[in-house]
C-alpha positions as CSV (number, residue, x, y, z in Angstrom):
1,M,162.8,-95.0,5.9
2,P,162.1,-93.6,9.3
3,D,158.6,-94.1,10.9
4,N,157.7,-90.4,10.4
5,T,158.3,-90.4,6.6
6,M,154.5,-90.4,5.9
7,D,154.1,-87.4,8.2
8,K,156.8,-85.6,6.3
9,I,155.2,-86.4,2.9
10,V,151.8,-85.2,4.1
11,S,153.4,-82.0,5.3
12,L,155.2,-81.5,2.1
13,C,152.1,-82.1,0.0
14,K,150.2,-79.4,1.9
15,R,153.1,-77.0,1.9
16,R,153.8,-77.2,-1.8
17,G,150.2,-77.5,-3.0
18,F,149.9,-81.2,-3.9
19,V,147.2,-82.3,-1.5
20,F,145.0,-80.4,1.0
21,P,142.6,-81.8,3.6
22,S,139.1,-81.5,2.3
23,S,136.8,-78.9,3.9
24,E,139.7,-77.9,6.2
25,I,138.1,-74.7,7.4
26,Y,135.3,-76.8,8.8
27,G,137.6,-79.2,10.5
28,G,138.0,-81.5,7.5
29,L,136.2,-84.7,6.5
30,N,137.8,-88.0,7.4
31,S,139.7,-89.5,4.5
32,C,138.7,-86.9,2.0
33,W,141.4,-84.9,0.2
34,D,141.6,-82.0,-2.3
35,Y,144.3,-81.9,-4.9
36,G,146.1,-78.6,-5.2
37,P,147.8,-76.9,-8.3
38,L,150.8,-79.3,-8.2
39,G,148.7,-82.3,-7.2
40,V,146.2,-82.1,-10.1
41,E,149.2,-81.8,-12.6
42,L,151.0,-84.8,-11.1
43,K,147.8,-86.8,-11.1
44,R,147.0,-85.9,-14.7
45,N,150.6,-86.7,-15.8
46,I,150.3,-90.2,-14.2
47,Q,146.9,-90.7,-15.8
48,D,148.2,-89.6,-19.2
49,F,151.2,-91.9,-18.8
50,W,148.9,-94.8,-18.0
51,W,146.4,-93.9,-20.8
52,K,149.1,-93.8,-23.4
53,S,150.6,-97.0,-22.2
54,M,147.3,-98.7,-22.7
55,T,145.7,-97.1,-25.7
56,L,148.6,-96.5,-28.0
57,R,148.2,-100.0,-29.2
58,E,145.9,-101.3,-31.9
59,D,144.1,-103.7,-29.6
60,V,142.9,-101.4,-26.8
61,V,140.4,-98.6,-26.9
62,G,138.8,-96.3,-24.3
63,L,135.5,-95.9,-22.6
64,D,134.0,-93.5,-20.1
65,A,130.9,-95.1,-18.5
66,S,128.4,-93.5,-16.2
67,I,129.0,-93.4,-12.4
68,L,125.3,-94.2,-11.8
69,M,124.2,-97.5,-13.4
70,H,121.0,-99.6,-13.2
71,P,120.9,-101.1,-9.8
72,R,120.4,-104.6,-11.3
73,V,124.0,-104.3,-12.6
74,W,125.2,-104.5,-9.0
75,E,122.8,-107.3,-8.2
76,A,124.1,-109.3,-11.1
77,S,127.8,-108.6,-10.3
78,G,127.3,-109.8,-6.8
79,H,128.1,-106.4,-5.2
80,V,124.7,-106.0,-3.5
81,A,124.9,-109.4,-1.8
82,S,128.7,-109.9,-1.2
83,F,130.7,-106.7,-1.6
84,T,131.3,-106.6,2.2
85,D,134.0,-106.4,4.8
86,P,133.9,-108.0,8.2
87,L,133.2,-105.3,10.8
88,V,133.8,-105.5,14.6
89,D,133.2,-102.8,17.2
90,C,134.8,-102.2,20.6
91,K,132.1,-102.0,23.3
92,Q,134.5,-100.0,25.5
93,C,135.9,-97.2,23.3
94,K,133.4,-97.5,20.4
95,A,136.2,-97.8,17.8
96,R,135.5,-99.8,14.6
97,F,137.8,-102.2,12.8
98,R,137.9,-104.5,9.8
99,E,138.3,-108.0,11.4
100,D,140.7,-109.1,8.7
101,D,143.1,-106.2,9.7
102,L,143.4,-107.6,13.3
103,S,145.9,-110.2,14.4
104,A,144.7,-113.8,15.2
105,E,145.7,-113.2,18.8
106,K,143.5,-110.1,19.2
107,I,140.6,-111.8,17.4
108,E,140.9,-114.8,19.8
109,K,141.0,-112.6,22.9
110,K,138.5,-110.1,21.4
111,Q,141.1,-107.4,22.4
112,C,140.6,-103.9,21.1
113,P,143.8,-102.7,19.4
114,N,142.9,-99.1,20.2
115,C,142.2,-99.2,24.0
116,G,143.6,-102.7,24.7
117,T,140.5,-103.9,26.6
118,L,140.2,-107.7,26.6
119,G,136.8,-109.2,25.6
120,S,135.5,-105.9,24.3
121,L,135.1,-106.7,20.6
122,T,131.7,-107.6,19.2
123,E,131.1,-110.6,17.0
124,S,132.0,-109.9,13.3
125,R,129.2,-108.7,11.0
126,K,129.1,-108.0,7.3
127,F,129.3,-104.4,6.2
128,N,128.4,-103.5,2.6
129,L,130.9,-101.0,1.1
130,M,128.6,-99.5,-1.5
131,F,127.3,-96.0,-1.1
132,K,123.5,-96.0,-1.6
133,T,121.6,-93.1,-3.0
134,F,118.2,-92.4,-4.6
135,M,117.3,-91.3,-8.1
136,G,114.5,-88.8,-8.5
137,P,112.5,-86.7,-6.0
138,V,111.2,-89.6,-3.8
139,E,113.4,-91.6,-1.5
140,E,111.9,-95.1,-1.9
141,A,113.1,-98.6,-2.6
142,A,112.2,-98.3,-6.3
143,S,114.5,-95.3,-6.7
144,T,117.5,-96.9,-5.0
145,T,120.8,-96.8,-6.9
146,Y,124.4,-96.8,-6.0
147,L,127.6,-94.9,-6.6
148,R,129.8,-97.4,-8.4
149,P,132.4,-99.2,-6.3
150,E,134.4,-100.0,-9.4
151,T,134.6,-99.0,-13.0
152,A,134.9,-102.5,-14.4
153,Q,131.1,-103.2,-14.6
154,G,130.6,-100.3,-17.0
155,I,133.0,-101.9,-19.3
156,Y,131.4,-105.4,-19.2
157,V,127.9,-104.2,-20.0
158,N,129.3,-102.1,-22.9
159,Y,131.8,-104.5,-24.3
160,L,129.7,-105.6,-27.3
161,N,128.8,-101.9,-28.1
162,V,132.5,-101.1,-28.1
163,Q,133.5,-104.2,-30.1
164,N,130.9,-103.5,-32.8
165,V,131.7,-99.9,-33.4
166,S,135.5,-100.4,-33.2
167,R,135.4,-103.6,-35.3
168,L,137.8,-105.2,-32.8
169,K,138.7,-108.9,-32.9
170,I,139.5,-110.9,-29.9
171,P,141.8,-110.5,-28.1
172,F,141.1,-106.8,-27.4
173,G,140.9,-104.5,-24.4
174,I,138.8,-101.6,-23.1
175,A,140.5,-99.0,-20.9
176,Q,138.8,-96.6,-18.5
177,V,139.8,-94.0,-15.9
178,G,137.1,-92.8,-13.5
179,K,135.8,-92.1,-10.0
180,A,134.7,-95.0,-7.8
181,F,133.3,-94.9,-4.2
182,R,133.7,-97.4,-1.3
183,N,132.4,-96.8,2.2
184,E,135.6,-98.1,3.7
185,I,135.5,-99.1,7.4
186,T,139.1,-98.0,8.1
187,P,140.4,-95.6,5.4
188,G,143.8,-94.1,6.1
189,N,147.5,-93.8,5.3
190,F,146.9,-90.4,3.6
191,I,145.6,-91.0,0.0
192,F,146.3,-94.7,0.1
193,R,142.8,-95.8,1.0
194,T,140.0,-93.3,0.6
195,R,136.2,-93.5,0.2
196,E,136.3,-91.5,-3.1
197,F,139.1,-92.5,-5.5
198,E,140.0,-92.9,-9.2
199,Q,140.6,-96.2,-10.8
200,M,142.6,-96.9,-13.9
201,E,141.3,-100.2,-15.3
202,M,141.8,-102.2,-18.5
203,Q,139.7,-105.3,-19.2
204,Y,141.2,-107.5,-21.9
205,F,138.8,-109.9,-23.6
206,V,140.3,-113.2,-24.8
207,K,139.3,-116.6,-26.1
208,P,138.7,-119.3,-23.4
209,G,141.8,-121.4,-23.4
210,D,144.1,-118.5,-24.2
211,D,143.5,-116.8,-20.8
212,E,146.6,-118.1,-19.0
213,K,148.9,-116.9,-21.8
214,W,147.4,-113.4,-21.7
215,F,147.3,-113.3,-17.9
216,D,151.1,-113.9,-17.9
217,Y,151.6,-111.3,-20.6
218,W,149.7,-108.6,-18.7
219,K,151.6,-109.4,-15.5
220,E,154.8,-108.6,-17.2
221,Q,153.4,-105.5,-18.9
222,R,152.1,-104.0,-15.7
223,L,155.3,-104.4,-13.7
224,A,157.2,-102.9,-16.6
225,Y,154.9,-99.9,-16.5
226,Y,155.9,-99.0,-12.9
227,L,159.6,-99.2,-13.8
228,K,158.9,-96.7,-16.6
229,L,157.4,-94.4,-14.0
230,G,160.8,-94.4,-12.3
231,I,159.8,-96.6,-9.3
232,R,162.7,-98.4,-7.8
233,P,162.6,-102.1,-8.8
234,E,163.7,-103.2,-5.3
235,K,160.5,-101.6,-3.9
236,L,158.2,-103.7,-6.2
237,R,157.2,-107.3,-6.0
238,F,154.4,-109.7,-7.1
239,K,152.1,-111.3,-4.5
240,Q,150.0,-114.3,-5.7
241,H,146.6,-114.8,-4.2
242,G,146.3,-118.2,-2.5
243,Q,143.2,-120.3,-3.1
244,D,141.7,-119.0,0.2
245,E,142.3,-115.4,-0.9
246,L,140.9,-115.5,-4.4
247,A,137.8,-113.4,-5.1
248,H,134.7,-115.3,-6.1
249,Y,135.1,-114.3,-9.7
250,A,138.8,-115.1,-10.1
251,K,140.6,-118.1,-11.5
252,A,144.0,-116.5,-10.7
253,A,145.2,-113.2,-9.2
254,Y,148.4,-111.4,-8.5
255,D,149.0,-108.0,-6.8
256,V,151.8,-105.7,-7.8
257,Q,153.0,-104.5,-4.4
258,Y,155.1,-101.6,-3.3
259,E,157.0,-101.3,0.0
260,F,155.5,-98.2,1.6
261,P,156.7,-96.8,4.9
262,F,153.8,-98.7,6.5
263,G,154.7,-102.0,4.8
264,W,154.1,-103.9,1.6
265,Q,150.8,-103.0,0.1
266,E,148.8,-103.6,-3.1
267,L,149.4,-101.1,-5.9
268,E,147.6,-102.9,-8.7
269,G,145.7,-106.1,-9.2
270,I,145.9,-108.4,-12.2
271,H,143.0,-110.9,-12.3
272,N,141.8,-113.7,-14.5
273,R,138.0,-113.2,-14.1
274,T,137.1,-116.0,-16.5
275,D,133.6,-115.4,-18.1
276,F,132.0,-114.9,-14.6
277,D,130.9,-111.3,-15.1
278,L,129.6,-111.6,-18.7
279,K,127.7,-114.8,-17.7
280,R,126.1,-113.1,-14.8
281,H,125.0,-110.0,-16.8
282,Q,123.7,-112.2,-19.6
283,E,121.6,-114.2,-17.2
284,A,120.3,-111.2,-15.3
285,S,119.5,-109.0,-18.4
286,G,118.3,-111.7,-20.7
287,K,120.5,-110.2,-23.5
288,S,123.0,-112.3,-25.3
289,L,126.6,-111.2,-24.7
290,L,128.1,-113.9,-26.9
291,Y,131.0,-112.8,-29.1
292,F,130.9,-114.2,-32.7
293,D,134.3,-115.4,-33.8
294,D,134.0,-115.3,-37.6
295,A,137.4,-116.9,-38.1
296,A,136.4,-119.9,-36.1
297,N,132.7,-119.6,-36.9
298,E,131.7,-120.0,-33.3
299,K,130.1,-118.0,-30.5
300,Y,131.4,-117.8,-26.9
301,L,131.6,-115.7,-23.8
302,P,135.1,-114.3,-23.7
303,Y,137.3,-114.7,-20.6
304,I,138.5,-111.4,-19.1
305,I,142.0,-110.5,-17.9
306,E,141.7,-107.4,-15.7
307,T,144.4,-104.9,-14.7
308,S,143.1,-102.6,-12.0
309,A,145.1,-99.7,-10.4
310,G,144.2,-96.8,-8.2
311,L,145.3,-93.4,-9.6
312,N,145.5,-91.8,-6.1
313,R,147.4,-94.8,-4.8
314,T,149.8,-94.6,-7.7
315,M,150.4,-90.9,-7.0
316,L,151.2,-91.7,-3.4
317,T,153.6,-94.4,-4.6
318,V,155.4,-91.9,-6.9
319,L,155.6,-89.3,-4.1
320,V,156.9,-91.8,-1.5
321,D,159.4,-93.3,-3.9
322,A,160.7,-89.8,-5.0
323,Y,161.1,-88.4,-1.5
324,W,164.7,-87.9,-0.7
325,E,166.4,-86.0,2.2
326,D,169.8,-84.8,0.8
327,K,171.6,-84.6,4.1
328,E,174.8,-83.4,2.4
329,N,173.2,-80.3,0.9
330,E,170.5,-79.9,3.6
331,R,167.6,-80.0,1.2
332,V,164.5,-82.1,0.6
333,V,164.1,-83.3,-3.0
334,L,161.2,-85.0,-4.9
335,R,163.1,-86.9,-7.5
336,L,160.1,-87.3,-9.7
337,H,160.5,-88.7,-13.2
338,P,160.9,-85.5,-15.3
339,R,157.9,-86.5,-17.5
340,L,155.7,-86.7,-14.4
341,A,156.9,-83.5,-12.7
342,P,154.1,-80.9,-12.5
343,I,156.4,-78.1,-13.4
344,K,159.2,-78.7,-15.8
345,A,161.4,-75.6,-15.2
346,V,161.6,-72.5,-13.0
347,I,162.9,-69.4,-14.6
348,C,165.0,-67.2,-12.2
349,P,166.6,-63.8,-12.7
350,L,169.7,-63.7,-10.5
351,V,168.6,-60.2,-9.2
352,K,165.6,-58.0,-9.5
353,K,167.3,-55.3,-11.5
354,D,169.5,-54.5,-14.5
355,G,166.9,-55.8,-16.9
356,L,167.3,-59.4,-15.8
357,P,163.6,-59.9,-14.7
358,E,162.5,-58.7,-18.1
359,V,164.7,-61.2,-20.0
360,A,163.6,-64.0,-17.6
361,R,159.9,-63.1,-18.2
362,Q,160.5,-63.4,-22.0
363,I,162.1,-66.8,-21.6
364,E,159.1,-67.9,-19.5
365,A,156.7,-66.7,-22.2
366,D,158.7,-68.5,-24.9
367,L,158.8,-71.8,-23.0
368,R,155.2,-71.8,-21.6
369,P,153.5,-73.0,-24.8
370,H,155.8,-76.1,-24.7
371,F,156.1,-77.0,-21.0
372,P,154.6,-76.0,-17.7
373,V,157.1,-73.4,-16.3
374,I,157.0,-70.7,-13.6
375,F,158.9,-67.5,-12.9
376,D,160.4,-66.9,-9.5
377,Q,162.4,-63.9,-8.3
378,Q,161.7,-64.2,-4.5
379,S,164.6,-64.9,-2.1
380,S,168.1,-65.9,-2.9
381,I,168.8,-68.0,-5.9
382,G,169.8,-71.0,-3.6
383,K,166.5,-70.8,-1.7
384,R,164.6,-70.6,-5.0
385,Y,166.4,-73.7,-6.3
386,Y,165.7,-75.7,-3.1
387,R,162.1,-74.6,-3.0
388,Q,161.6,-76.1,-6.5
389,D,163.7,-79.2,-5.7
390,E,161.1,-79.9,-3.0
391,A,158.3,-79.5,-5.5
392,G,160.0,-81.9,-7.9
393,T,160.8,-79.4,-10.6
394,P,163.6,-81.0,-12.7
395,F,165.2,-77.9,-14.2
396,G,166.1,-74.4,-13.2
397,V,167.0,-71.7,-15.7
398,T,169.1,-68.7,-14.3
399,V,169.4,-65.4,-16.1
400,D,172.4,-63.5,-14.9
401,H,174.6,-60.5,-16.1
402,Q,176.4,-62.7,-18.6
403,T,173.0,-63.3,-20.3
404,L,172.9,-59.7,-21.3
405,E,176.3,-60.0,-22.9
406,D,176.0,-63.2,-24.9
407,Q,172.4,-64.4,-24.6
408,T,173.3,-67.5,-22.6
409,V,171.8,-68.9,-19.4
410,T,172.6,-71.7,-16.9
411,L,170.4,-74.8,-17.0
412,R,170.5,-76.5,-13.6
413,E,169.5,-80.2,-13.0
414,R,167.6,-80.9,-9.9
415,D,169.1,-84.2,-8.6
416,S,172.8,-83.7,-9.4
417,Q,172.6,-79.8,-9.2
418,Q,174.9,-79.8,-12.3
419,Q,174.7,-76.5,-14.2
420,D,175.4,-76.2,-17.9
421,R,175.8,-72.9,-19.9
422,M,173.8,-72.7,-23.1
423,P,172.3,-70.2,-25.5
424,I,168.7,-69.1,-24.8
425,S,167.8,-70.3,-28.3
426,A,168.8,-73.9,-27.4
427,L,166.8,-74.1,-24.2
428,K,163.5,-75.5,-25.5
429,D,165.2,-78.3,-27.5
430,E,167.5,-79.1,-24.6
431,I,164.7,-79.4,-22.1
432,R,162.6,-81.5,-24.4
433,K,165.6,-83.8,-25.1
434,R,166.2,-84.3,-21.4
435,L,162.5,-84.9,-20.7
436,N,162.4,-87.6,-23.3
437,A,165.7,-89.2,-22.4
438,D,165.9,-92.5,-20.5
439,W,165.7,-91.8,-16.8
440,S,166.6,-93.7,-13.7
441,V,167.8,-92.8,-10.3
442,S,169.4,-94.8,-7.5
443,K,168.3,-93.7,-4.0
């Protein structure tokens, strides 16, 4: 894709109501975004797709833990001491950078990538990424707490509560979708890296010794999930973490990566966290977190296989992968998977007279309880189609003069622009059938 693809996607997102700059009338706030009418629907559809893929199984249940947790949670997990990035400043232009984002040459020469000045970068120092706040009316050390930088710890401290009430046997998983906050040094690339974001995490608890088997299993499951979202397989790959890259808690780790216009980047992490987290929380809290395996008549701390994805980042992936400039027909199309599309169909009267708008309104009213649909009678029919193609709407229903004669309409498909004539009475079932059909696209 050309270098300006991201600019085009950012422009489309604002123009069509997917994503707006936060606080825009005040000049915006760096790396903060508001999700518009189409954006909230697309994000919700992705979340629902993920949630069903995780919890429509007998061995995974859900949880919604609090954003604010006891500060000792973050001390035990290691976040207070070691959840840091290496930060360097330019003494010349005052810009700040993550040292690990700089090339070895620039680090050696201490050359600022922004202004180019040699020897201008400071020595690296550790910068903690957690947002600190205070609970209660007095801002003092005793009332210090943190906005959670990940959702996983809420699962770990609750795992026995969930296991007991759900009567789950190992292996089992706990899924959660929720807000997390990281005071990133260099956020950017639109909604790819932001300070406020939503995570979709599932922590799978297994017997020690079975961890490698389940790690491989969830690697396969997570890659298959992105293919079901309609992501092109050639744009996906695994990247294994080397021994020098592994997090302190990980025995093994892989990233699912996607090839964005700005390069291959992490989409989701799959980690073998061993019993590190449960062991730390057991030691710090003084409470036993041992699981009793009645079949084996033994107690142990489970190992944990983690799958961790960003909802916002997944949404960006879906948008980037769906973006298509149809040169032949001079249109821009978001070839979203129909099940993810915010709006499923646009209902269009061919003209604004002869009773066609009234029939179209009735079709809209009949379909709305079943699918998100809209009515549109502004501009020519071609412009209306193309407007919805750009918004990712998979189907267009056109009411014309023949409709008044035989109660049929045309159903137009977004990508191929094929139009099929059918009875109004068959519309609902035909759209539902197409939404549930196997879907793939080559781009």
